[in-house]
C-alpha positions, 0 to 999 in steps of 0.5 A: 527579325529584331524590330528597332525601336523609333523615337518620334519627336514633334514640336510639342511631344516625344513619342516612343513607340506611339506612347508620349514620354512627354512635352518638349516645353517640360524638356527645355526647362530641365537642366539635366542632360537625360529624359529619365521616363525615356531613359526607363522605357528603353531600359525597359525594352533592352531587358525585355529583349535580352530575357526573350533572346537568353533562352533561345540558343543562337539568338540574335544579340542586342545590336542597340538600335535605334531610329529617332524621326524628328521634325526639323524645327525641333531644337538640337537641345531636345535631340541631343537629350533624346540621344543621350538618354537612347544611348545610357539606356544601351541603344547607342547606335542611332539612326535618323529618319530623314526626307531627302529634298526630292521626298517632299509630299504634296502639301496634306499628304502623309509622307511615304514610308520605306 
């Protein structure tokens, strides 16, 4: 079973697997498309997957799936940089975790995970 990486983008920070990659404020100042720390982390994860699975005959091949969770008010230019960095590292099958309108949790309640 392959667990796809999760990148979380809040209004203030970008996380990958719960580890802080950097502040959104810093990414809005940079002129280049990628987020180097995120791309490096994703490349390391891909290499680790390939190294582990190369030893097993008939193992699942790398699919390049990544899940992005983002606050609805995050600027698109930040999401675009997250997507570009992911795709550059080999994670081109990008999925977004969203809440549909009927899924809004009660104020103060944690969102349901499915």
